[in-house]
C-alpha positions in Angstrom: 1.7 -4.0 -34.4 -0.7 -5.6 -37.0 -3.1 -8.4 -36.1 -4.4 -11.3 -38.2 -7.4 -10.6 -40.4 -8.4 -14.2 -40.9 -8.4 -16.9 -38.2 -8.1 -19.8 -40.7 -5.1 -18.2 -42.2 -3.6 -17.6 -38.8 -4.1 -21.3 -37.9 -2.6 -22.3 -41.3 0.4 -20.0 -40.6 1.0 -21.6 -37.2 0.6 -25.1 -38.7 3.1 -24.5 -41.5 5.5 -22.9 -39.0 5.5 -25.8 -36.6 5.7 -28.4 -39.5 8.8 -26.5 -40.7 10.2 -26.5 -37.1 9.7 -30.2 -36.6 11.0 -31.1 -40.1 14.1 -29.0 -39.8 14.7 -30.1 -36.2 14.3 -33.8 -36.8 16.4 -33.5 -39.9 19.5 -33.3 -37.7 18.9 -36.7 -36.1 19.4 -39.1 -39.1 23.0 -38.0 -39.5 23.7 -38.1 -35.8 22.2 -41.6 -35.5 24.0 -42.8 -38.6 27.3 -41.6 -37.2 26.6 -43.3 -33.9 25.7 -46.6 -35.5 28.7 -46.6 -37.7 31.0 -45.2 -35.1 32.4 -43.3 -38.0 31.9 -39.9 -39.7 33.6 -40.9 -43.0 31.5 -39.6 -45.9 30.3 -36.6 -43.9 32.1 -33.4 -45.0 33.6 -31.6 -42.0 33.5 -28.2 -43.7 29.8 -28.6 -44.0 29.4 -29.1 -40.3 31.7 -26.2 -39.3 30.1 -23.7 -41.7 26.7 -25.0 -40.5 27.5 -24.2 -36.9 28.4 -20.6 -37.8 25.3 -20.4 -39.9 22.9 -21.5 -37.2 24.6 -19.5 -34.5 24.1 -16.3 -36.6 20.5 -17.2 -37.3 19.9 -17.8 -33.6 21.3 -14.3 -32.8 19.0 -12.8 -35.4 15.8 -14.7 -34.5 16.2 -14.3 -30.7 17.1 -10.6 -30.8 14.2 -9.7 -33.1 11.7 -11.9 -31.2 12.5 -10.9 -27.6 14.0 -7.3 -27.9 11.4 -4.5 -27.7 14.0 -2.0 -28.8 14.8 -3.9 -32.0 11.1 -4.4 -32.7 10.6 -0.7 -32.3 13.4 0.0 -34.9 11.8 -2.6 -37.2 8.4 -0.9 -37.0 10.0 2.5 -37.7 11.6 1.1 -40.8 8.8 -1.0 -42.2 5.7 0.5 -40.6 3.7 -0.1 -37.5 1.1 -1.8 -39.5 3.4 -4.7 -40.2 4.0 -7.9 -38.2 7.3 -9.1 -36.8 8.6 -11.7 -39.4 10.0 -14.0 -36.7 7.8 -16.6 -34.9 8.3 -18.6 -31.8 9.1 -21.7 -33.9 12.0 -19.8 -35.6 13.6 -19.2 -32.2 13.0 -22.8 -31.1 14.5 -24.2 -34.3 17.6 -22.0 -34.0 18.3 -23.1 -30.5 17.8 -26.8 -31.4 19.9 -26.4 -34.5 22.9 -25.0 -32.7 22.8 -27.8 -30.1 22.5 -30.6 -32.7 25.2 -29.2 -34.9 27.5 -29.0 -31.9 26.8 -32.6 -31.2 27.6 -33.6 -34.7 30.9 -31.7 -34.4 31.7 -33.6 -31.2 31.1 -36.8 -33.1 33.7 -35.7 -35.6 36.1 -35.4 -32.8 35.5 -38.8 -31.2 34.6 -41.1 -34.1 36.7 -42.6 -36.9 37.5 -39.8 -39.4 39.6 -41.7 -41.9 41.9 -39.3 -43.6 39.3 -36.5 -43.6 39.9 -33.1 -42.0 38.6 -29.6 -41.8 40.0 -27.5 -44.6 42.0 -24.3 -44.0 39.6 -22.5 -46.3 36.7 -23.2 -44.0 38.6 -22.3 -40.9 39.7 -19.0 -42.4 36.1 -18.3 -43.6 34.7 -18.8 -40.1 37.3 -16.6 -38.5 36.8 -13.8 -41.1 33.0 -14.0 -40.6 33.1 -13.6 -36.8 35.8 -10.9 -37.1 33.4 -8.9 -39.4 30.6 -9.5 -36.9 32.7 -8.2 -34.1 33.6 -5.0 -36.1 30.0 -4.5 -36.9 29.1 -4.7 -33.2 31.6 -2.0 -32.4 30.1 0.2 -35.2 26.5 -0.3 -34.0 27.3 0.2 -30.3 27.5 4.0 -30.2 24.3 4.7 -32.1 22.4 1.6 -30.9 21.8 0.5 -34.5 20.6 -3.0 -33.3 18.3 -3.7 -36.2 21.2 -3.0 -38.6 23.5 -5.2 -36.5 21.1 -8.2 -36.5 20.6 -7.8 -40.2 24.3 -8.4 -40.6 23.9 -11.7 -38.7 21.0 -12.5 -40.9 23.2 -11.8 -44.0 25.9 -14.0 -42.5 23.5 -17.0 -42.1 22.4 -16.5 -45.7 26.0 -16.5 -46.9 26.8 -19.6 -44.8 23.6 -21.3 -46.2 24.8 -20.6 -49.7 28.3 -22.0 -49.3 27.9 -24.7 -46.6 26.4 -27.3 -49.0 29.1 -26.9 -51.6 31.9 -29.0 -49.9 29.5 -31.9 -49.5 28.2 -31.7 -53.1 31.8 -31.7 -54.3 32.8 -34.6 -52.0 29.8 -36.7 -53.2 30.9 -35.9 -56.8 34.5 -36.9 -56.2 33.6 -40.1 -54.4 30.7 -40.9 -56.8 28.8 -41.9 -53.7 26.6 -40.4 -50.9 27.5 -43.2 -48.5 28.0 -41.8 -45.0 25.8 -38.8 -45.7 22.2 -39.3 -44.5 19.5 -38.7 -47.2 17.0 -38.6 -44.4 18.5 -35.2 -43.3 17.9 -33.9 -46.8 14.3 -35.1 -47.2 13.3 -33.5 -43.9 15.2 -30.3 -44.7 13.4 -30.1 -48.1 10.0 -30.4 -46.3 11.1 -27.7 -43.8 12.1 -25.3 -46.6 8.9 -25.7 -48.5 6.6 -25.2 -45.4 8.7 -22.3 -44.2 8.2 -20.5 -47.5 4.5 -21.4 -47.4 4.2 -19.9 -43.9 5.6 -16.6 -45.1 3.3 -16.6 -48.1 0.2 -17.2 -45.9 1.2 -14.2 -43.7 1.6 -12.1 -46.9 -1.8 -13.1 -48.2 -3.5 -12.2 -44.8 -1.8 -8.9 -44.5 -2.0 -8.1 -48.2 1.6 -7.1 -48.0 4.9 -8.8 -49.1 7.0 -6.8 -46.6 7.8 -9.9 -44.5 9.6 -11.4 -47.5 12.1 -8.6 -47.9 11.8 -7.5 -44.3 13.2 -10.9 -43.4 15.2 -11.6 -46.5 17.3 -14.0 -44.6 14.4 -16.4 -44.0 13.3 -16.0 -47.6 16.7 -16.9 -49.0 17.3 -19.6 -46.4 14.2 -21.5 -47.6 15.0 -21.0 -51.3 18.7 -22.0 -51.1 18.0 -25.0 -48.9 15.4 -26.3 -51.3 17.7 -25.9 -54.3 20.6 -27.7 -52.7 18.3 -30.4 -51.3 17.2 -31.1 -54.9 20.9 -31.4 -55.9 21.5 -33.9 -53.0 18.4 -35.9 -53.9 19.6 -36.1 -57.5 23.0 -37.3 -56.4 21.6 -39.9 -54.1 18.8 -41.4 -56.1 19.9 -40.8 -59.7 23.6 -40.2 -60.1 25.1 -42.3 -57.3 22.4 -44.7 -56.2 23.2 -47.1 -53.3 24.5 -50.4 -54.7 22.6 -53.4 -53.3 24.3 -56.7 -52.8 23.2 -59.4 -55.3 22.3 -62.7 -53.6 24.0 -65.9 -55.0 22.0 -68.0 -57.4 20.7 -71.3 -56.1 20.3 -74.6 -58.0 17.1 -76.6 -58.2 17.7 -78.2 -54.8 17.9 -74.7 -53.3 21.6 -74.9 -52.5 24.5 -72.9 -53.9 26.3 -74.7 -56.7 29.8 -75.9 -55.9 31.3 -75.0 -59.3 30.6 -71.6 -60.8 31.0 -70.2 -64.3 33.8 -67.8 -64.8 31.2 -65.0 -65.4 29.4 -65.6 -62.1 30.9 -63.8 -59.1 31.7 -65.9 -56.0 29.7 -65.4 -52.8 31.7 -64.0 -49.9 33.0 -66.6 -47.4 32.1 -66.4 -43.8 35.2 -66.0 -41.6 
């Protein structure tokens, strides 16, 4: 197994990794807190949450297996060379565990809080069922020959697929409502920071090793960062440019500092206190 050639680059690698971990991990909380305060999940697309749970579960299986299993690591070195480094760090495993737990909590909030007329689509339910059925079949195929690296690469591909499609329902929902109300932008800003620093972490490792194997050796992490950043840019465009939050306009006061009793027909009336 390869070792670091530069201590400063190793420190930079670890720094970027843990920044990505904390950014991605904390990114789950704004939505959970928003749901709790509103006692409502209206505006949050349920398909996004269901697909996200499958995505993070698959990513956890990949990260934990490659990080902890010596057999899988041996298969990785045989494929990519013993001079390479494992492309999964401790922060990747920690993030995946945390992500599964927080996504499950968000799904629980969907069950207990006001949902309006929203529901999980049959397409998302069917997609999740098909994905796990394929994973089960792949497990049976890998079992006789102990092709564990191939098997976890399937889970890595699943998380990439889920990452690519999980954002689409929320993007469409924002477009149809012409609003991002109920969907936390804090989640997106932190997710964007996590994606950028995760990509930077991989680049630092490649520079130190003078090899770009970790990019295609862990294509899932590479595409995860890229797809996340692209969709985050879409959400930020929707929130800040296309559908900005409308702020209430305070009533105009007269010279004495009180609200006039008679208004012009063009001036909207202030809401009455009940």
